[in-house]
C-alpha positions in Angstrom: -6.8 -2.7 28.3 -6.2 -6.1 26.6 -8.0 -4.8 23.5 -5.7 -1.7 23.4 -2.7 -4.0 23.6 -4.0 -6.2 20.9 -4.6 -3.3 18.6 -1.2 -1.9 19.2 0.6 -5.2 18.6 -1.4 -5.7 15.3 -0.4 -2.2 14.1 3.2 -2.8 14.9 3.2 -6.2 13.4 1.4 -5.1 10.2 3.7 -2.1 9.7 6.9 -4.1 10.1 5.6 -7.0 8.1 4.9 -4.6 5.2 8.3 -3.0 5.4 10.3 -6.3 5.0 9.0 -7.5 1.7 8.9 -4.0 0.3 12.7 -3.7 0.9 13.2 -7.2 -0.6 11.4 -6.0 -3.7 13.7 -3.0 -3.9 16.8 -5.3 -3.8 15.4 -8.1 -6.1 13.3 -6.2 -8.6 14.4 -2.5 -8.3 10.9 -1.6 -7.3 9.3 0.9 -7.7 11.9 2.4 -10.1 11.5 -0.6 -12.4 7.9 0.6 -13.2 9.4 3.6 -15.0 11.2 1.3 -17.5 9.8 -0.2 -20.7 7.2 -3.0 -20.4 9.6 -5.3 -22.1 12.2 -4.6 -19.4 9.7 -5.1 -16.6 8.5 -8.5 -17.9 12.0 -9.7 -18.6 13.2 -8.7 -15.2 10.2 -10.3 -13.5 10.8 -13.6 -15.3 14.4 -13.6 -14.2 13.3 -13.2 -10.6 11.6 -16.6 -10.7 9.5 -18.1 -7.9 11.4 -16.2 -5.3 10.1 -12.9 -6.7 6.5 -14.3 -7.0 6.5 -15.3 -3.4 7.9 -12.0 -2.3 5.1 -10.2 -4.1 2.6 -12.5 -2.4 4.1 -11.7 1.0 3.9 -8.0 0.2 0.2 -8.4 -0.6 -0.9 -10.4 2.4 1.4 -9.3 5.2 -0.8 -6.3 5.8 -3.6 -8.6 7.0 -3.0 -7.9 10.7 -4.1 -4.3 10.0 -7.6 -5.4 9.1 -8.6 -6.6 12.6 -6.6 -3.6 14.0 -8.8 -1.2 12.0 -12.0 -2.9 13.0 -11.2 -3.2 16.7 -10.0 0.4 16.8 -13.2 1.6 15.1 -15.3 -0.2 17.7 -13.4 1.4 20.5 -13.7 4.9 19.0 -17.3 4.9 17.5 -18.8 6.0 20.9 -16.3 8.8 21.2 -16.3 10.0 17.6 -19.0 10.0 14.9 -16.4 9.7 12.1 -14.9 6.5 13.5 -17.4 4.1 11.9 -17.1 5.8 8.5 -13.3 5.9 8.8 -13.2 2.1 9.6 -15.3 1.3 6.5 -13.0 3.5 4.3 -9.8 2.0 5.9 -10.8 -1.6 5.5 -11.9 -1.0 1.9 -8.6 0.7 1.2 -6.6 -2.3 2.5 -8.7 -4.8 0.5 -8.4 -3.0 -2.9 -4.6 -2.5 -2.3 -4.3 -6.2 -1.7 -6.2 -7.0 -4.8 -4.0 -4.7 -6.8 -0.8 -6.2 -5.4 -1.9 -9.8 -6.0 -1.7 -9.2 -9.8 2.0 -9.6 -9.4 1.4 -13.1 -8.1 -1.3 -14.5 -10.3 -1.3 -12.4 -13.5 2.1 -10.9 -14.2 4.0 -14.3 -14.1 1.8 -15.6 -16.9 2.4 -12.5 -19.0 6.1 -12.5 -18.3 6.4 -16.2 -19.3 4.5 -15.6 -22.5 6.6 -12.6 -23.4 10.0 -14.2 -22.7 9.2 -17.5 -24.5 7.3 -15.9 -27.5 8.7 -16.8 -30.9 6.9 -14.1 -32.8 6.4 -10.4 -32.5 2.6 -10.4 -32.3 2.7 -12.6 -29.2 5.2 -10.3 -27.5 3.1 -7.3 -28.4 0.0 -8.9 -27.0 1.7 -9.7 -23.7 2.9 -6.1 -23.5 -0.6 -4.7 -24.1 -2.1 -7.1 -21.6 0.4 -6.1 -19.0 -0.3 -2.4 -19.6 -4.0 -3.0 -19.3 -3.9 -5.0 -16.1 -1.3 -2.6 -14.6 -3.4 0.5 -15.2 -6.6 -1.2 -13.9 -5.5 -3.3 -11.0 -2.4 -1.3 -10.1 -3.0 2.3 -10.9 -6.8 2.5 -10.4 -7.4 0.0 -7.6 -4.2 -0.5 -5.6 -2.6 3.0 -5.9 -5.4 5.4 -6.6 -8.4 4.1 -4.6 -6.4 2.1 -2.1 -4.0 4.9 -1.2 -6.8 7.6 -1.2 -8.9 5.5 1.2 -5.9 4.8 3.4 -5.0 8.5 3.5 -8.6 9.4 4.4 -8.6 6.8 7.2 -5.4 8.1 8.6 -6.6 11.7 8.7 -10.0 10.8 10.3 -8.5 8.3 12.8 -5.7 10.7 13.8 -8.3 13.3 14.7 -10.6 10.8 16.5 -7.7 9.3 18.5 -6.6 12.8 19.7 -10.1 13.8 20.6 -10.4 10.6 22.7 -7.0 11.5 24.3 -5.4 8.3 23.1 -2.5 9.9 21.3 -0.5 13.1 21.8 -1.1 16.2 19.6 2.2 15.7 17.8 1.2 12.2 16.8 -2.0 13.5 15.2 0.0 16.1 13.2 2.5 13.4 12.3 -0.3 11.5 10.7 -1.5 14.6 8.9 2.0 15.3 7.5 2.4 11.7 6.4 -1.0 11.8 4.7 -0.2 15.0 2.8 3.1 13.7 1.4 1.4 10.3 0.6 -1.3 12.2 -1.2 1.3 14.0 -3.4 2.2 10.5 -4.8 -1.1 10.6 -6.7 0.5 13.0 -9.2 2.6 10.1 -10.6 -0.6 8.2 -11.3 -2.0 11.0 -13.4 1.3 11.3 -15.2 0.6 7.8 -16.7 -2.1 9.4 -18.8 -0.9 13.0 -18.8 2.9 12.8 -19.2 3.4 16.5 -18.6 1.7 16.3 -15.2 4.2 17.5 -12.5 5.6 14.7 -10.3 7.6 14.4 -7.1 9.2 11.0 -7.6 10.0 10.4 -3.9 6.5 11.3 -2.6 5.3 7.7 -2.7 8.3 6.3 -0.8 8.6 9.1 1.8 4.8 9.2 2.3 4.3 5.5 2.7 7.4 5.2 5.0 6.1 8.0 7.2 2.7 6.3 7.3 4.3 3.0 8.5 6.2 4.9 11.2 3.0 6.6 12.3 1.4 3.2 12.6 4.2 1.9 14.8 4.1 5.1 17.0 0.3 4.6 17.5 0.8 0.9 18.2 3.5 1.6 20.8 1.2 4.2 22.4 -1.5 1.6 22.7 0.8 -1.1 24.1 2.2 1.3 26.7 -1.3 2.4 27.6 -2.3 -1.2 28.2 
């Protein structure tokens, strides 16, 4: 029972901790809408944010850490009940790590590029900073953080929702809530493909709605575990 309570508290803490810096980034940096602006605008806006913005991005990257032990402990609890639990745990932990790596580019890479762009005295230096940002954004952001990280998280959510229901640890509606959140979250992948295929159809709100529903699902599962304990 103590383990269930710990898992529940970690899930609730991780979900709420992620939500706070995310909303701070919306207010400070107009994230994620800013990413649809020109690279020059992004770098200039980032430089204007100063150290406060850098620390906010760092907080956004690391505040999900409580979810790592939650995933591992939950996987250990379920692996005797479900054959997919161990696979799901590996996928989920991998997803969290690659998302963290992707987000940390805003703390340790983008500040250097933004400073170089803003203080550049010639056009070639500005062009080089813009190209470097585009490259690191496509690799660390689009490929690692958003494509692989989100896909792994979605896969973990679907498998764990099923395993939790089979083990009679959550209600049927909570399982379906996890499925719905996962489907909407998956639709956000379209925006990633639109970065290389501009005509690809996109639902702009899929990422925000899907990720918000996913965080709510985490809190619901966490509360269920705390009440069970």
